[in-house]
C-alpha positions as CSV (number, residue, x, y, z in Angstrom):
1,X,0.0,0.0,0.0
2,X,2.9,2.3,0.8
3,X,4.4,1.8,-2.6
4,X,1.0,2.6,-4.2
5,X,1.0,6.0,-2.6
6,X,4.5,6.6,-3.7
7,X,3.4,5.8,-7.3
8,X,0.4,8.1,-7.1
9,X,2.3,11.0,-5.7
10,X,5.1,10.5,-8.3
11,X,2.7,10.5,-11.2
12,X,0.8,13.6,-9.8
13,X,4.2,15.4,-9.5
14,X,4.9,14.5,-13.2
15,X,1.5,15.9,-14.2
16,X,2.3,19.0,-12.2
17,X,5.6,19.4,-13.9
18,X,4.1,19.1,-17.3
19,X,1.3,21.4,-16.5
20,X,3.4,24.0,-14.8
21,X,6.1,24.0,-17.5
22,X,3.6,24.7,-20.3
23,X,4.0,28.4,-20.1
24,X,7.8,28.2,-20.1
25,X,7.9,26.0,-23.1
26,X,5.2,28.0,-25.0
27,X,7.3,31.1,-24.6
28,X,10.5,29.3,-25.7
29,X,9.2,28.0,-29.0
30,X,8.5,31.5,-30.1
31,X,12.3,31.8,-30.5
32,X,13.4,28.2,-31.2
33,X,11.0,26.3,-33.5
34,X,9.0,23.5,-31.8
35,X,10.5,20.5,-33.5
36,X,14.0,21.9,-33.1
37,X,13.2,22.5,-29.4
38,X,12.0,18.9,-29.0
39,X,15.1,17.6,-30.8
40,X,17.4,19.4,-28.3
41,X,15.1,18.5,-25.4
42,X,14.9,14.7,-26.1
43,X,18.4,14.2,-27.3
44,X,19.7,16.0,-24.2
45,X,17.6,13.8,-21.9
46,X,18.7,10.7,-23.8
47,X,22.4,11.6,-23.3
48,X,21.7,12.0,-19.5
49,X,20.4,8.4,-19.4
50,X,23.2,7.2,-21.6
51,X,25.8,8.5,-19.1
52,X,23.9,6.7,-16.3
53,X,24.0,3.5,-18.4
54,X,27.7,3.7,-19.1
55,X,28.7,4.3,-15.5
56,X,26.3,1.8,-13.9
57,X,27.5,-1.4,-12.4
58,X,25.4,-3.5,-14.8
59,X,27.2,-3.9,-18.2
60,X,25.6,-2.2,-21.1
61,X,25.4,-5.4,-23.2
62,X,23.5,-7.1,-20.4
63,X,20.8,-4.4,-20.4
64,X,20.3,-4.3,-24.2
65,X,18.5,-6.7,-26.4
66,X,16.7,-6.7,-29.8
67,X,13.3,-6.8,-28.1
68,X,14.2,-3.9,-25.9
69,X,15.3,-1.9,-28.9
70,X,12.1,-2.7,-30.7
71,X,9.9,-1.8,-27.8
72,X,11.8,1.4,-27.0
73,X,11.5,2.5,-30.6
74,X,7.7,1.7,-30.7
75,X,7.3,3.9,-27.6
76,X,9.5,6.6,-29.2
77,X,7.5,6.7,-32.4
78,X,4.2,7.0,-30.5
79,X,5.6,9.8,-28.4
80,X,7.2,11.6,-31.4
81,X,4.0,11.4,-33.4
82,X,1.9,12.7,-30.5
83,X,4.2,15.8,-30.0
84,X,4.5,16.4,-33.8
85,X,0.7,16.1,-34.5
86,X,0.0,18.4,-31.5
87,X,2.5,21.0,-32.8
88,X,1.1,21.0,-36.3
89,X,-2.4,20.9,-35.1
90,X,-1.9,24.0,-33.1
91,X,-1.2,25.9,-36.3
92,X,-4.8,25.2,-37.4
93,X,-6.8,25.2,-34.2
94,X,-7.0,26.9,-30.8
95,X,-5.1,26.0,-27.7
96,X,-8.5,25.5,-26.0
97,X,-9.5,22.8,-28.5
98,X,-6.0,21.3,-28.3
99,X,-6.1,21.0,-24.6
100,X,-9.5,19.2,-24.5
101,X,-8.9,16.9,-27.5
102,X,-5.5,15.8,-26.2
103,X,-7.3,14.9,-22.9
104,X,-9.6,12.5,-24.8
105,X,-6.7,10.1,-24.3
106,X,-8.0,9.5,-20.8
107,X,-10.9,7.5,-22.3
108,X,-8.8,6.0,-25.2
109,X,-6.2,4.4,-22.8
110,X,-8.7,2.0,-21.2
111,X,-10.0,1.1,-24.6
112,X,-6.5,0.4,-26.0
113,X,-5.5,-1.5,-22.9
114,X,-8.5,-3.9,-23.3
115,X,-7.5,-4.5,-27.0
116,X,-3.8,-4.9,-26.3
117,X,-3.9,-7.0,-23.1
118,X,-7.2,-8.8,-23.6
119,X,-8.0,-7.9,-20.0
120,X,-11.4,-6.7,-18.8
121,X,-11.5,-3.4,-17.0
122,X,-14.0,-2.8,-14.1
123,X,-17.0,-0.5,-14.8
124,X,-15.7,2.1,-12.2
125,X,-12.6,2.6,-14.4
126,X,-14.8,3.6,-17.3
127,X,-17.0,5.8,-15.1
128,X,-13.9,7.5,-13.8
129,X,-12.6,8.1,-17.3
130,X,-15.9,9.7,-18.4
131,X,-15.9,11.9,-15.3
132,X,-12.4,13.0,-16.1
133,X,-13.4,13.8,-19.7
134,X,-16.4,15.8,-18.6
135,X,-14.1,17.7,-16.2
136,X,-11.6,18.4,-19.0
137,X,-14.4,19.8,-21.1
138,X,-15.6,22.1,-18.3
139,X,-12.1,23.2,-17.5
140,X,-11.1,23.8,-21.1
141,X,-14.1,25.5,-22.6
142,X,-15.7,27.0,-19.5
143,X,-19.2,27.1,-21.0
144,X,-18.2,28.0,-24.5
145,X,-19.2,26.0,-27.6
146,X,-16.8,23.5,-29.2
147,X,-16.0,24.4,-32.8
148,X,-14.5,21.5,-34.8
149,X,-11.9,22.2,-37.6
150,X,-9.1,20.5,-39.5
151,X,-6.5,21.1,-36.8
152,X,-8.7,19.2,-34.4
153,X,-8.4,16.1,-36.5
154,X,-4.6,16.3,-36.2
155,X,-4.9,16.8,-32.4
156,X,-7.3,13.8,-32.2
157,X,-4.6,11.7,-33.8
158,X,-2.2,13.2,-31.2
159,X,-4.5,11.9,-28.4
160,X,-4.5,8.5,-30.0
161,X,-0.7,8.4,-30.0
162,X,-0.5,9.6,-26.4
163,X,-3.0,6.9,-25.4
164,X,-1.0,4.2,-27.3
165,X,2.2,5.4,-25.6
166,X,0.7,5.0,-22.2
167,X,-0.9,1.6,-23.1
168,X,2.3,0.2,-24.6
169,X,4.3,1.5,-21.7
170,X,2.0,-0.5,-19.4
171,X,3.0,-3.6,-21.4
172,X,6.7,-3.0,-21.9
173,X,7.7,-1.4,-18.6
174,X,7.7,-4.7,-16.6
175,X,9.6,-6.5,-19.3
176,X,12.8,-4.4,-19.4
177,X,15.2,-2.3,-17.5
178,X,13.6,1.1,-16.9
179,X,16.6,3.3,-17.7
180,X,17.5,1.3,-20.9
181,X,13.9,1.4,-22.2
182,X,13.6,5.1,-21.5
183,X,17.0,5.9,-23.2
184,X,16.0,4.2,-26.4
185,X,12.6,5.8,-26.3
186,X,13.9,9.4,-25.8
187,X,16.7,8.9,-28.4
188,X,14.0,7.8,-31.0
189,X,12.0,10.9,-30.3
190,X,15.0,13.2,-30.4
191,X,16.3,11.8,-33.7
192,X,12.9,11.9,-35.4
193,X,12.3,15.5,-34.1
194,X,15.7,16.5,-35.5
195,X,15.0,15.0,-39.0
196,X,11.5,16.6,-39.0
197,X,12.9,20.0,-38.0
198,X,15.4,19.9,-40.9
199,X,12.7,18.9,-43.3
200,X,9.7,21.1,-42.1
201,X,11.0,24.1,-40.2
202,X,13.0,27.1,-41.5
203,X,16.6,26.1,-41.9
204,X,18.9,27.9,-39.5
205,X,22.6,28.3,-39.7
206,X,24.6,26.7,-36.8
207,X,25.3,30.2,-35.5
208,X,21.6,31.2,-35.6
209,X,20.6,27.9,-33.9
210,X,23.2,28.4,-31.1
211,X,22.0,32.0,-30.6
212,X,18.4,30.8,-30.3
213,X,19.4,28.0,-27.8
214,X,21.5,30.4,-25.7
215,X,18.6,32.9,-25.5
216,X,17.9,33.1,-21.7
217,X,14.2,32.2,-22.0
218,X,15.0,29.2,-24.3
219,X,17.9,28.1,-22.2
220,X,15.8,28.1,-19.0
221,X,13.1,26.1,-20.8
222,X,15.6,23.6,-22.1
223,X,17.2,23.1,-18.6
224,X,13.7,22.5,-17.1
225,X,12.6,20.3,-19.9
226,X,15.7,18.2,-20.3
227,X,16.1,17.4,-16.7
228,X,12.7,17.5,-15.1
229,X,9.8,17.3,-17.6
230,X,11.5,14.8,-19.9
231,X,14.3,12.8,-18.2
232,X,12.7,12.5,-14.8
233,X,9.1,12.5,-16.1
234,X,9.4,9.6,-18.5
235,X,11.6,7.6,-16.2
236,X,9.0,8.1,-13.5
237,X,6.1,7.2,-15.8
238,X,7.9,4.0,-17.0
239,X,8.9,2.9,-13.4
240,X,5.4,3.6,-12.1
241,X,3.7,1.7,-14.9
242,X,5.4,-1.4,-13.5
243,X,3.1,-1.1,-10.5
244,X,-0.1,0.6,-11.8
245,X,-2.5,0.1,-14.7
246,X,-2.3,2.2,-17.8
247,X,-6.0,3.3,-17.3
248,X,-5.2,4.7,-13.9
249,X,-2.1,6.5,-15.2
250,X,-4.2,8.2,-17.8
251,X,-6.6,9.4,-15.0
252,X,-3.8,10.9,-13.0
253,X,-2.3,12.6,-16.1
254,X,-5.7,14.2,-16.7
255,X,-4.7,16.6,-13.9
256,X,-2.1,18.1,-16.1
257,X,-4.4,20.9,-17.5
258,X,-5.5,21.5,-13.9
259,X,-2.0,22.3,-12.9
260,X,-1.5,24.3,-16.1
261,X,-4.6,26.4,-15.2
262,X,-3.3,27.0,-11.7
263,X,0.1,28.0,-13.1
264,X,-1.7,30.4,-15.5
265,X,-3.6,32.0,-12.6
266,X,-0.5,32.4,-10.4
267,X,2.1,33.6,-13.0
268,X,0.1,34.9,-16.0
269,X,-2.9,36.6,-14.2
270,X,-5.4,34.3,-15.9
271,X,-8.9,33.8,-14.4
272,X,-10.7,30.6,-13.8
273,X,-14.5,30.6,-14.3
274,X,-17.0,28.7,-12.2
275,X,-17.5,25.9,-14.7
276,X,-13.7,25.5,-15.0
277,X,-13.5,25.1,-11.2
278,X,-16.1,22.4,-11.4
279,X,-14.1,20.8,-14.2
280,X,-11.1,20.6,-11.8
281,X,-13.3,19.0,-9.1
282,X,-14.6,16.5,-11.6
283,X,-11.1,15.5,-12.6
284,X,-9.9,15.0,-9.0
285,X,-13.2,13.2,-8.1
286,X,-12.7,10.8,-11.0
287,X,-9.4,9.6,-9.4
288,X,-11.1,9.1,-6.1
289,X,-13.8,7.0,-7.7
290,X,-11.4,4.8,-9.5
291,X,-9.1,4.3,-6.5
292,X,-11.9,3.8,-3.9
293,X,-13.6,1.2,-6.1
294,X,-10.3,-0.5,-6.9
295,X,-9.3,-0.8,-3.2
296,X,-12.7,-2.3,-2.3
297,X,-12.5,-4.8,-5.1
298,X,-8.9,-5.7,-4.2
299,X,-9.9,-6.2,-0.6
300,X,-12.6,-8.6,-1.7
301,X,-10.2,-10.6,-3.8
302,X,-7.7,-10.8,-1.0
303,X,-10.4,-11.9,1.5
304,X,-11.7,-14.6,-0.9
305,X,-8.1,-15.8,-1.5
306,X,-7.5,-16.2,2.3
307,X,-10.7,-18.4,2.8
C-alpha cells in the first residue's frame, strides 16, 4: 500500500511538472521552432540516461536486447507522433481545442488497454474516465461551444498516439530495465524530431541555432525540460507503470491541465470561471472514484483468497 501512494504522488508530480512548464515551453518555442526545441530536449535527456547506463555497475550489453530496442522505438515513435501532431495541429486550431482533445486520451487508454492486453476493466474505471473527460471539457471551454476544424483532427490523432504510448508503456515497462527502455525511447523521439525539424522548419545556420538556444528564455526552458519534464518525467512514468495500470495512469495525467490552469492564474494573471473550477473538481473526483472502487475490489479478492 505504501508503494501505491509513492506511485500516485510521483505521477501527480509528473502531471504537475508538465502542466506548470507549459507556459515556459510555450514562450521558448517563439524563439526556437517547436520541432528543433523537441530535438534538443529529447536528445539532451537521452544523453543523460546514456551516461547513467555507461557508468552503472550493470554492463551495457546485459541491459540491451533486440526486443528492448524494438519496444523502445515503438514507444519513441508513438511519443514523437503525439508531439508532432499536436504541434502541427496548433497551427490550425485553438489552444483550447487542443487541450481538450488531447485529454480524450484519458478515455482511449482503457480502450486500447483492453484491446492490447485482452483484460477486462472494471466498470468504475470507465466511469472515472468519463468523469475526467467531462471535467476536462468544463475546465477547457468554461461554457463556450466547441468548434470542430481541420487542426482538431490532427490533435485527435495526437490523443490516439499519447493513449497508445501509455498503453504500450504499461505492457513493456515490466519486461525491461527502466533506464535502458527510456533511453532508447527518448533517443528515438530526439532523432525523429531533428529530422522533421530539418525537413519542415525554416533552416537555420549553426550560429543562428546556437544563438536561439542560448537565449535566456529558451535556455531556461531547455534546462527545465531536459532534466525535469523529460528525463525525470518519462523515467518516473515508466517505473510507475510497473506497478499501476495504464488506465489509472491516464486518469492521473488528466490533472495536467488543472496544474496548467493553476500556473496560469498564479504567473500569468489568468482567471478561472465557475465551470472551470467544477471541471477541476470532476477530474480529481474521477481519481477518487477509481481508487476507492479498486481498493474495495482488491480487498474482496484478498479476502476470498484467504478463505
